C-alpha positions as CSV (number, residue, x, y, z in Angstrom):
1,M,-17.4,-51.2,-6.4
2,S,-19.3,-53.7,-4.1
3,H,-16.0,-55.5,-3.6
4,R,-14.2,-52.3,-2.5
5,R,-17.1,-51.5,-0.1
6,S,-16.8,-55.0,1.5
7,L,-13.1,-54.6,1.9
8,R,-13.5,-51.3,3.7
9,T,-16.2,-52.6,5.9
10,F,-14.0,-55.6,6.9
11,I,-11.1,-53.3,7.8
12,L,-13.2,-51.1,9.9
13,I,-14.7,-54.0,11.8
14,A,-11.2,-55.5,12.5
15,L,-9.9,-52.2,13.8
16,F,-12.9,-51.8,16.2
17,A,-12.4,-55.3,17.4
18,M,-8.7,-54.6,18.2
19,I,-9.6,-51.5,20.1
20,L,-12.3,-53.2,22.1
21,G,-10.0,-56.1,22.9
22,A,-7.3,-53.7,24.2
23,C,-9.9,-51.9,26.4
24,D,-11.4,-55.1,27.9
25,S,-8.1,-56.8,28.8
26,G,-7.1,-56.5,32.5
27,E,-3.5,-57.5,32.1
28,L,-0.8,-54.9,31.7
29,P,2.6,-55.3,30.0
30,G,5.4,-56.5,32.2
31,G,3.4,-58.8,34.5
32,T,2.7,-56.1,37.1
33,T,0.1,-56.8,39.9
34,A,-3.4,-56.1,38.9
35,P,-5.2,-53.3,40.7
36,G,-6.9,-54.3,44.0
37,E,-4.7,-57.3,45.0
38,P,-3.1,-57.1,48.4
39,G,0.5,-56.3,48.6
40,T,3.2,-58.3,50.5
41,T,3.1,-57.9,54.3
42,V,6.2,-57.2,56.4
43,E,6.7,-59.9,59.1
44,A,7.1,-58.6,62.6
45,P,10.5,-59.1,64.3
46,E,10.8,-61.8,66.9
47,T,10.4,-60.7,70.6
48,T,13.7,-60.0,72.3
49,E,14.4,-62.4,75.1
50,A,14.8,-61.0,78.5
51,P,18.4,-60.7,79.8
52,P,19.3,-62.3,83.1
53,A,18.8,-59.0,84.8
54,T,16.1,-58.8,87.4
55,E,13.9,-56.5,85.3
56,A,12.8,-57.7,81.9
57,P,12.6,-55.2,79.1
58,V,9.4,-54.3,77.6
59,T,8.5,-56.5,74.6
60,T,8.8,-54.6,71.4
61,A,5.5,-54.4,69.5
62,A,5.4,-55.6,66.0
63,P,5.0,-52.8,63.4
64,P,1.7,-52.6,61.7
65,V,1.3,-54.6,58.5
66,T,1.9,-52.3,55.4
67,E,-0.2,-52.8,52.3
68,A,1.4,-52.4,48.9
69,P,0.0,-49.3,47.1
70,A,-2.5,-50.0,44.4
71,E,-1.2,-49.6,40.9
72,G,-1.7,-46.1,39.5
73,E,-1.5,-44.6,43.0
74,G,1.5,-42.6,43.9
75,E,3.6,-43.5,40.9
76,G,0.9,-42.9,38.3
77,E,0.2,-39.3,39.5
78,G,3.3,-37.9,37.9
79,E,3.7,-40.2,34.9
80,G,1.0,-38.6,32.5
81,I,-1.5,-40.8,30.5
82,S,-1.7,-44.5,31.1
83,Q,-0.8,-47.2,28.7
84,E,-4.4,-48.1,28.1
85,A,-5.3,-44.5,27.1
86,L,-2.2,-44.4,24.8
87,F,-3.3,-47.7,23.0
88,I,-6.8,-46.4,22.6
89,G,-5.6,-43.0,21.2
90,L,-3.3,-44.8,18.8
91,G,-6.1,-47.1,17.7
92,I,-8.4,-44.2,17.0
93,L,-5.7,-42.3,15.1
94,L,-5.0,-45.4,13.0
95,L,-8.8,-45.7,12.3
96,F,-9.0,-42.2,11.0
97,L,-5.9,-42.6,8.9
98,V,-7.4,-45.8,7.3
99,I,-10.7,-44.1,6.7
100,G,-9.1,-41.1,5.1
101,W,-6.9,-43.3,2.9
102,L,-9.9,-45.3,1.7
103,M,-11.9,-42.2,0.9
104,G,-9.1,-40.6,-1.0
105,R,-8.6,-43.8,-3.0
106,S,-12.3,-44.1,-3.9
107,R,-12.2,-40.5,-5.2
108,K,-9.3,-41.2,-7.4
109,Q,-10.8,-44.3,-8.8
110,A,-14.2,-42.8,-9.4
111,P,-14.8,-42.5,-13.2
112,A,-15.3,-39.0,-14.7
113,P,-18.9,-38.3,-15.6
114,A,-19.5,-38.7,-19.3
115,T,-20.1,-35.5,-21.2
116,T,-22.9,-35.3,-23.7
117,P,-21.9,-33.2,-26.8
118,T,-24.1,-30.3,-27.5
119,A,-26.1,-30.0,-30.7
120,A,-23.5,-27.6,-32.3
121,E,-20.6,-30.0,-31.4
122,A,-22.5,-33.0,-32.8
123,K,-23.0,-31.4,-36.3
124,T,-20.7,-32.2,-39.2
125,Y,-19.6,-30.3,-42.3
126,A,-22.5,-31.7,-44.2
127,D,-25.0,-30.6,-41.6
128,Y,-23.6,-27.0,-41.7
129,V,-23.8,-26.9,-45.5
130,R,-27.3,-28.3,-45.6
131,D,-28.6,-25.8,-43.0
132,G,-26.7,-22.9,-44.6
133,Y,-28.0,-23.7,-48.0
134,S,-31.6,-23.9,-46.8
135,E,-31.4,-20.4,-45.3
136,A,-29.5,-19.0,-48.3
137,R,-32.1,-20.4,-50.7
138,W,-34.9,-18.7,-48.8
139,L,-33.1,-15.4,-49.0
140,F,-32.5,-15.8,-52.7
141,D,-36.2,-16.2,-53.3
142,A,-37.0,-13.2,-51.0
143,L,-34.4,-10.7,-52.0
144,T,-36.2,-9.5,-55.2
145,D,-36.7,-6.3,-56.9
146,E,-40.4,-6.3,-55.8
147,L,-39.3,-6.5,-52.1
148,A,-36.9,-3.6,-52.6
149,L,-39.7,-1.5,-54.2
150,W,-42.0,-2.3,-51.4
151,R,-39.4,-1.3,-48.9
152,G,-38.7,2.0,-50.6
153,N,-42.4,2.9,-50.8
154,A,-43.0,1.8,-47.2
155,L,-40.1,4.0,-45.9
156,F,-41.5,7.0,-47.8
157,D,-45.1,6.4,-46.6
158,D,-43.8,5.7,-43.1
159,R,-45.4,2.3,-42.9
160,T,-44.1,-1.2,-42.7
161,A,-47.3,-3.3,-43.0
162,P,-49.7,-2.1,-45.8
163,E,-53.2,-3.2,-45.6
164,D,-53.3,-5.1,-48.9
165,S,-52.4,-8.8,-48.8
166,A,-49.4,-8.4,-51.2
167,G,-48.0,-5.7,-48.9
168,T,-48.6,-7.8,-45.8
169,A,-46.7,-10.7,-47.4
170,M,-43.8,-8.4,-48.2
171,A,-43.8,-7.1,-44.7
172,D,-43.6,-10.6,-43.3
173,S,-40.7,-11.5,-45.6
174,W,-38.8,-8.3,-44.7
175,A,-39.3,-9.0,-41.0
176,Q,-37.4,-12.3,-41.5
177,I,-34.5,-10.9,-43.6
178,D,-32.1,-10.1,-40.7
179,S,-32.6,-13.3,-38.7
180,R,-32.3,-15.4,-41.8
181,M,-29.1,-13.7,-42.9
182,N,-27.5,-14.2,-39.5
183,S,-28.5,-17.9,-39.5
184,A,-27.3,-18.5,-43.0
185,T,-23.9,-16.8,-42.5
186,D,-23.3,-18.5,-39.2
187,E,-23.9,-22.0,-40.6
188,L,-21.8,-21.2,-43.7
189,Y,-18.9,-19.9,-41.6
190,R,-19.0,-23.1,-39.6
191,A,-19.1,-25.1,-42.8
192,E,-16.1,-23.2,-44.1
193,A,-14.1,-24.0,-41.0
194,A,-15.0,-27.7,-41.2
195,A,-14.4,-28.0,-44.9
196,P,-12.3,-31.0,-46.0
197,D,-10.0,-28.9,-48.3
198,Q,-9.3,-25.3,-49.4
199,T,-11.3,-25.6,-52.6
200,T,-14.4,-26.6,-50.8
201,A,-13.9,-23.8,-48.2
202,A,-13.6,-21.3,-51.0
203,T,-16.9,-22.4,-52.5
204,V,-18.6,-22.0,-49.2
205,R,-17.1,-18.5,-48.7
206,Q,-18.3,-17.5,-52.2
207,T,-21.9,-18.2,-51.1
208,V,-21.4,-16.0,-48.0
209,D,-20.1,-13.1,-50.2
210,A,-22.9,-13.5,-52.7
211,L,-25.5,-13.3,-49.9
212,S,-24.0,-10.1,-48.5
213,A,-23.9,-8.6,-52.0
214,A,-27.6,-9.4,-52.7
215,R,-28.6,-8.0,-49.3
216,T,-26.8,-4.7,-50.0
217,A,-28.3,-4.5,-53.5
218,V,-31.8,-4.7,-52.1
219,D,-31.1,-1.9,-49.6
220,R,-29.7,0.3,-52.4
221,R,-32.7,-0.5,-54.7
222,A,-35.1,0.5,-51.9
223,E,-33.1,3.7,-51.3
224,A,-33.3,4.6,-54.9
225,R,-37.1,4.1,-54.9
226,F,-37.4,6.2,-51.7
227,N,-35.4,9.1,-53.3
228,T,-37.6,9.0,-56.4
229,R,-40.7,9.4,-54.4
230,G,-39.3,12.5,-52.8
231,V,-38.7,14.3,-56.2
232,A,-41.1,17.0,-57.1
233,A,-43.5,16.0,-59.9
234,D,-42.7,19.1,-62.0
235,D,-38.9,18.7,-61.8
236,Q,-38.4,16.7,-65.0
237,H,-34.7,16.8,-64.9
238,E,-34.5,15.4,-61.4
239,L,-37.1,12.8,-62.2
240,A,-35.0,11.6,-65.1
241,Q,-31.9,11.3,-62.9
242,A,-33.9,9.5,-60.3
243,A,-35.2,7.0,-62.8
244,D,-31.7,6.3,-64.0
245,R,-30.6,5.6,-60.4
246,E,-33.5,3.2,-60.0
247,R,-32.6,1.4,-63.3
248,L,-28.9,1.1,-62.2
249,A,-29.9,-0.2,-58.7
250,S,-32.3,-2.7,-60.2
251,S,-29.6,-3.9,-62.6
252,T,-27.2,-4.3,-59.8
253,L,-29.7,-6.3,-57.8
254,A,-30.3,-8.6,-60.7
255,E,-26.6,-9.2,-61.1
256,A,-26.2,-9.9,-57.4
257,R,-29.1,-12.4,-57.5
258,S,-27.5,-14.2,-60.5
259,T,-24.2,-14.4,-58.7
260,L,-26.0,-15.8,-55.6
261,S,-27.8,-18.4,-57.8
262,D,-24.4,-19.6,-59.2
263,A,-23.0,-19.8,-55.7
264,L,-25.9,-21.9,-54.4
265,I,-25.5,-24.3,-57.3
266,A,-21.8,-24.7,-56.5
267,L,-22.6,-25.1,-52.8
268,S,-25.0,-27.9,-53.5
269,A,-22.3,-29.7,-55.4
270,V,-19.9,-29.8,-52.4
271,S,-22.6,-30.6,-49.7
């Protein structure tokens, strides 16, 4: 880069030197007389000798000496710009052209700025699987029958953070369910897209499906508990049906958690 700058500086200095040299020169092309020199004088004709007549004619006076017009006077008035101005204008035009050419060349040769990959672009398949597995494992431990029961009771009692320590822990876990689900599925979808083969991609997708099934099972178990709390205490028939619905929802949740456990084991094998 310093070599190119030195070359451009040398070219600019040379152009300025040429322009200054053309301005300081006093000679003009074609060997014309420099301005200010006296022109050639016209000699006066000889005096006519007197004829033999008695009266001599009056001697003819010599015409006044004429001076050559200075260059640029008379002729230069109708000829437009002078040669000096023309040379200076051409030199300035050439200077701008050279500067523009050098600037355009420097832009073309300038290297493109290096781009730093983002954190998402720098991650690999193994990174996606590891992060997705971590989130899915937390969800497996949280999506339990106890959490579903707490959720059903909390909805019926219109509260989300009971005062007892166990209820507070459940409330904290429930507050993280949605964000953890989104994080787990996002990482696993990226792992599926970056999987080395179709078999591995299918294993990753099974984990996503198992997570969704467990999440749905928890909601249904909580709903069953909520409905049971709304049955009248003296309605034995309705209470029996509500109990059956709770047992079915609890069984479905247990099966969903078992499927999720198997999926996590298979996911760890392809990480």
